[in-house]
TORRONU-625072 format. One record per atom (N, C-alpha, C): atom name; x, y, z. Coordinates in pm, whole numbers, plus 50000, padded with zeros to 5 digits. Layout:
TORRONU-625072
+------+-------+-------+-------+
| name |     x |     y |     z |
+------+-------+-------+-------+
|   CA |     X |     Y |     Z |
...
+------+-------+-------+-------+
//
This chain:
TORRONU-625072
+------+-------+-------+-------+
| name |     x |     y |     z |
+------+-------+-------+-------+
|    N | 50090 | 49900 | 50003 |
|   CA | 49998 | 49999 | 50001 |
|    C | 50068 | 50127 | 49989 |
|    N | 50061 | 50222 | 49930 |
|   CA | 50143 | 50349 | 49920 |
|    C | 50081 | 50438 | 50010 |
|    N | 50196 | 50531 | 50084 |
|   CA | 50147 | 50635 | 50157 |
|    C | 50180 | 50767 | 50087 |
|    N | 50128 | 50867 | 50097 |
|   CA | 50158 | 50992 | 50057 |
|    C | 50169 | 51109 | 50161 |
|    N | 50272 | 51175 | 50127 |
|   CA | 50310 | 51289 | 50190 |
|    C | 50272 | 51405 | 50106 |
|    N | 50179 | 51494 | 50137 |
|   CA | 50119 | 51601 | 50049 |
|    C | 50137 | 51738 | 50118 |
|    N | 50157 | 51852 | 50050 |
|   CA | 50168 | 51971 | 50092 |
|    C | 50045 | 52036 | 50016 |
|    N | 49940 | 52097 | 50089 |
|   CA | 49848 | 52161 | 50031 |
|    C | 49843 | 52319 | 50064 |
|    N | 49799 | 52419 | 49989 |
|   CA | 49797 | 52543 | 50017 |
|    C | 49644 | 52605 | 49981 |
|    N | 49634 | 52716 | 50027 |
|   CA | 49519 | 52774 | 49975 |
|    C | 49523 | 52873 | 49840 |
|    N | 49424 | 52918 | 49785 |
|   CA | 49453 | 52989 | 49659 |
|    C | 49550 | 53104 | 49652 |
|    N | 49561 | 53156 | 49774 |
|   CA | 49665 | 53280 | 49777 |
|    C | 49783 | 53252 | 49830 |
|    N | 49816 | 53103 | 49855 |
|   CA | 49939 | 53074 | 49914 |
|    C | 49976 | 53125 | 50057 |
|    N | 49880 | 53152 | 50139 |
|   CA | 49903 | 53213 | 50267 |
|    C | 49931 | 53100 | 50373 |
|    N | 49872 | 53000 | 50348 |
|   CA | 49900 | 52876 | 50436 |
|    C | 49948 | 52738 | 50388 |
|    N | 50036 | 52661 | 50438 |
|   CA | 50082 | 52572 | 50396 |
|    C | 50061 | 52443 | 50485 |
|    N | 49991 | 52339 | 50430 |
|   CA | 49969 | 52214 | 50528 |
|    C | 50011 | 52110 | 50483 |
|    N | 50122 | 52052 | 50570 |
|   CA | 50184 | 51923 | 50534 |
|    C | 50093 | 51813 | 50607 |
|    N | 50060 | 51707 | 50519 |
|   CA | 49961 | 51610 | 50572 |
|    C | 50006 | 51480 | 50510 |
|    N | 49951 | 51354 | 50562 |
|   CA | 49997 | 51228 | 50522 |
|    C | 49855 | 51159 | 50499 |
|    N | 49859 | 51070 | 50405 |
|   CA | 49739 | 50993 | 50376 |
|    C | 49780 | 50857 | 50281 |
|    N | 49686 | 50774 | 50333 |
|   CA | 49694 | 50629 | 50246 |
|    C | 49637 | 50666 | 50091 |
|    N | 49685 | 50551 | 50035 |
|   CA | 49640 | 50574 | 49858 |
|    C | 49482 | 50571 | 49855 |
|    N | 49409 | 50500 | 49940 |
|   CA | 49257 | 50541 | 49912 |
|    C | 49190 | 50660 | 49953 |
|    N | 49276 | 50742 | 50040 |
|   CA | 49228 | 50875 | 50079 |
|    C | 49299 | 50981 | 50011 |
|    N | 49361 | 50957 | 49897 |
|   CA | 49455 | 51058 | 49820 |
|    C | 49379 | 51158 | 49781 |
|    N | 49247 | 51175 | 49743 |
|   CA | 49172 | 51276 | 49678 |
|    C | 49102 | 51356 | 49776 |
|    N | 49124 | 51308 | 49905 |
|   CA | 49046 | 51375 | 50030 |
|    C | 49103 | 51511 | 50087 |
|    N | 49208 | 51556 | 50030 |
|   CA | 49270 | 51677 | 50059 |
|    C | 49199 | 51795 | 50036 |
|    N | 49227 | 51898 | 50105 |
|   CA | 49168 | 52021 | 50100 |
|    C | 49264 | 52135 | 50038 |
|    N | 49198 | 52222 | 49956 |
|   CA | 49304 | 52336 | 49891 |
|    C | 49363 | 52279 | 49778 |
|    N | 49473 | 52341 | 49732 |
|   CA | 49548 | 52301 | 49614 |
|    C | 49662 | 52202 | 49652 |
|    N | 49692 | 52103 | 49585 |
|   CA | 49773 | 52006 | 49614 |
|    C | 49898 | 52055 | 49521 |
|    N | 50010 | 52111 | 49593 |
|   CA | 50123 | 52162 | 49522 |
|    C | 50257 | 52078 | 49536 |
|    N | 50251 | 51961 | 49628 |
|   CA | 50369 | 51865 | 49622 |
|    C | 50316 | 51737 | 49689 |
|    N | 50379 | 51639 | 49654 |
|   CA | 50343 | 51511 | 49705 |
|    C | 50464 | 51410 | 49696 |
|    N | 50469 | 51326 | 49775 |
|   CA | 50571 | 51226 | 49792 |
|    C | 50501 | 51091 | 49800 |
|    N | 50556 | 50972 | 49739 |
|   CA | 50497 | 50842 | 49764 |
|    C | 50590 | 50756 | 49827 |
|    N | 50553 | 50697 | 49928 |
|   CA | 50634 | 50606 | 50009 |
|    C | 50567 | 50450 | 50020 |
|    N | 50663 | 50360 | 50020 |
|   CA | 50605 | 50230 | 50023 |
|    C | 50565 | 50170 | 50150 |
|    N | 50625 | 50224 | 50271 |
|   CA | 50574 | 50184 | 50400 |
|    C | 50565 | 50301 | 50496 |
|    N | 50498 | 50277 | 50609 |
|   CA | 50429 | 50397 | 50700 |
|    C | 50559 | 50440 | 50771 |
|    N | 50669 | 50347 | 50805 |
|   CA | 50791 | 50400 | 50886 |
|    C | 50868 | 50520 | 50797 |
|    N | 50885 | 50495 | 50683 |
|   CA | 50941 | 50612 | 50606 |
|    C | 50864 | 50723 | 50574 |
|    N | 50733 | 50702 | 50542 |
|   CA | 50629 | 50810 | 50544 |
|    C | 50621 | 50894 | 50664 |
|    N | 50624 | 50821 | 50777 |
|   CA | 50598 | 50903 | 50904 |
|    C | 50723 | 50974 | 50955 |
|    N | 50838 | 50929 | 50913 |
|   CA | 50972 | 51000 | 50932 |
|    C | 50989 | 51125 | 50858 |
|    N | 50946 | 51132 | 50723 |
|   CA | 50957 | 51223 | 50638 |
|    C | 50840 | 51327 | 50670 |
|    N | 50725 | 51288 | 50723 |
|   CA | 50618 | 51365 | 50760 |
|    C | 50675 | 51472 | 50868 |
|    N | 50740 | 51393 | 50975 |
|   CA | 50785 | 51468 | 51099 |
|    C | 50906 | 51584 | 51053 |
|    N | 50975 | 51514 | 50954 |
|   CA | 51085 | 51609 | 50891 |
|    C | 51032 | 51730 | 50829 |
|    N | 50917 | 51721 | 50746 |
|   CA | 50859 | 51825 | 50679 |
|    C | 50783 | 51925 | 50764 |
|    N | 50732 | 51854 | 50872 |
|   CA | 50647 | 51962 | 50960 |
|    C | 50749 | 52039 | 51050 |
|    N | 50863 | 51996 | 51071 |
|   CA | 50958 | 52078 | 51136 |
|    C | 51035 | 52186 | 51038 |
|    N | 51005 | 52193 | 50915 |
|   CA | 51083 | 52293 | 50829 |
|    C | 51001 | 52433 | 50840 |
|    N | 51069 | 52520 | 50821 |
|   CA | 51012 | 52662 | 50821 |
|    C | 50940 | 52665 | 50697 |
|    N | 50871 | 52795 | 50680 |
|   CA | 50787 | 52801 | 50550 |
|    C | 50890 | 52831 | 50439 |
|    N | 50994 | 52893 | 50456 |
|   CA | 51086 | 52921 | 50351 |
|    C | 51154 | 52782 | 50288 |
|    N | 51175 | 52687 | 50391 |
|   CA | 51240 | 52543 | 50356 |
|    C | 51121 | 52467 | 50272 |
|    N | 51007 | 52491 | 50318 |
|   CA | 50888 | 52411 | 50243 |
|    C | 50881 | 52485 | 50094 |
|    N | 50883 | 52606 | 50099 |
|   CA | 50862 | 52670 | 49956 |
|    C | 50983 | 52611 | 49885 |
|    N | 51094 | 52596 | 49915 |
|   CA | 51198 | 52536 | 49829 |
|    C | 51182 | 52406 | 49799 |
|    N | 51130 | 52318 | 49875 |
|   CA | 51082 | 52181 | 49858 |
|    C | 50974 | 52182 | 49753 |
|    N | 50885 | 52284 | 49759 |
|   CA | 50777 | 52280 | 49633 |
|    C | 50829 | 52332 | 49512 |
|    N | 50912 | 52452 | 49519 |
|   CA | 50960 | 52488 | 49401 |
|    C | 51057 | 52406 | 49316 |
|    N | 51131 | 52309 | 49386 |
|   CA | 51227 | 52219 | 49310 |
|    C | 51155 | 52122 | 49242 |
|    N | 51036 | 52100 | 49259 |
|   CA | 50944 | 52001 | 49172 |
|    C | 50827 | 52070 | 49099 |
|    N | 50786 | 52191 | 49147 |
|   CA | 50672 | 52243 | 49103 |
|    C | 50701 | 52384 | 49100 |
|    N | 50788 | 52461 | 49020 |
|   CA | 50823 | 52595 | 49040 |
|    C | 50695 | 52698 | 49029 |
|    N | 50589 | 52663 | 48957 |
|   CA | 50490 | 52752 | 48917 |
|    C | 50356 | 52732 | 49021 |
|    N | 50379 | 52640 | 49127 |
|   CA | 50292 | 52612 | 49218 |
|    C | 50143 | 52555 | 49164 |
|    N | 50157 | 52506 | 49053 |
|   CA | 50048 | 52445 | 48973 |
|    C | 49962 | 52329 | 49067 |
|    N | 49828 | 52312 | 49056 |
|   CA | 49779 | 52226 | 49116 |
|    C | 49775 | 52110 | 49068 |
|    N | 49849 | 51995 | 49151 |
|   CA | 49871 | 51876 | 49109 |
|    C | 49765 | 51777 | 49078 |
|    N | 49632 | 51812 | 49158 |
|   CA | 49525 | 51732 | 49123 |
|    C | 49464 | 51763 | 48979 |
|    N | 49516 | 51881 | 48926 |
|   CA | 49472 | 51899 | 48781 |
|    C | 49557 | 51876 | 48682 |
|    N | 49693 | 51859 | 48713 |
|   CA | 49816 | 51842 | 48645 |
|    C | 49881 | 51700 | 48711 |
|    N | 49817 | 51589 | 48699 |
|   CA | 49894 | 51466 | 48751 |
|    C | 50019 | 51431 | 48704 |
|    N | 50054 | 51468 | 48580 |
|   CA | 50189 | 51421 | 48521 |
|    C | 50314 | 51504 | 48578 |
|    N | 50262 | 51618 | 48658 |
|   CA | 50377 | 51695 | 48718 |
|    C | 50393 | 51650 | 48866 |
|    N | 50321 | 51543 | 48906 |
|   CA | 50334 | 51509 | 49053 |
|    C | 50472 | 51455 | 49081 |
|    N | 50531 | 51507 | 49183 |
|   CA | 50676 | 51493 | 49242 |
|    C | 50678 | 51333 | 49307 |
|    N | 50788 | 51248 | 49277 |
|   CA | 50790 | 51136 | 49385 |
|    C | 50921 | 51163 | 49441 |
|    N | 50910 | 51162 | 49580 |
|   CA | 51027 | 51183 | 49660 |
|    C | 51109 | 51052 | 49642 |
|    N | 51248 | 51074 | 49633 |
|   CA | 51347 | 50961 | 49625 |
|    C | 51422 | 50955 | 49753 |
|    N | 51413 | 50841 | 49840 |
|   CA | 51452 | 50856 | 49978 |
|    C | 51630 | 50876 | 49963 |
|    N | 51684 | 50819 | 49870 |
|   CA | 51835 | 50854 | 49869 |
|    C | 51886 | 50973 | 49825 |
|    N | 51775 | 51066 | 49800 |
|   CA | 51828 | 51188 | 49731 |
|    C | 51886 | 51282 | 49842 |
|    N | 51994 | 51356 | 49800 |
|   CA | 52056 | 51447 | 49900 |
|    C | 51957 | 51587 | 49912 |
|    N | 51943 | 51642 | 50019 |
|   CA | 51863 | 51761 | 50018 |
|    C | 51923 | 51826 | 50156 |
|    N | 51970 | 51951 | 50141 |
|   CA | 51980 | 52016 | 50260 |
|    C | 51904 | 52152 | 50275 |
|    N | 51792 | 52147 | 50350 |
|   CA | 51701 | 52258 | 50377 |
|    C | 51771 | 52389 | 50443 |
|    N | 51903 | 52371 | 50483 |
|   CA | 51944 | 52480 | 50572 |
|    C | 51963 | 52615 | 50491 |
|    N | 51891 | 52704 | 50556 |
|   CA | 51903 | 52853 | 50496 |
|    C | 52050 | 52891 | 50512 |
|    N | 52087 | 52961 | 50407 |
|   CA | 52237 | 53018 | 50436 |
|    C | 52223 | 53138 | 50521 |
|    N | 52326 | 53174 | 50575 |
|   CA | 52340 | 53283 | 50680 |
|    C | 52389 | 53419 | 50603 |
|    N | 52305 | 53503 | 50578 |
|   CA | 52321 | 53630 | 50483 |
|    C | 52341 | 53737 | 50563 |
|    N | 52441 | 53728 | 50671 |
|   CA | 52484 | 53855 | 50745 |
|    C | 52596 | 53922 | 50684 |
|    N | 52582 | 54073 | 50699 |
|   CA | 52697 | 54134 | 50635 |
|    C | 52811 | 54159 | 50730 |
|    N | 52923 | 54168 | 50666 |
|   CA | 53052 | 54183 | 50772 |
|    C | 53103 | 54343 | 50761 |
|    N | 53030 | 54429 | 50724 |
|   CA | 53056 | 54561 | 50714 |
|    C | 53042 | 54617 | 50849 |
+------+-------+-------+-------+
//
């Protein structure tokens, strides 16, 4: 059974919601689906869910823009759906932009 990690937003992109669901509940999300990952078992899905829920808004926007730069609704464009690859390297750390002047 597949487990999905999804990020939904409202039409104005004011709020981001990170949720998880099973395959049969996939269509029950609210708002626009802008990002999704598919996991084979619940352990990896729950680990990734906790990881994404700990991200700041800027980090979540980076995750979304990497696979969906125009924030299209993936429910309407299923061929753009992102599939997370667990072995992929990703560093969500925001660089320190302090000035030394």
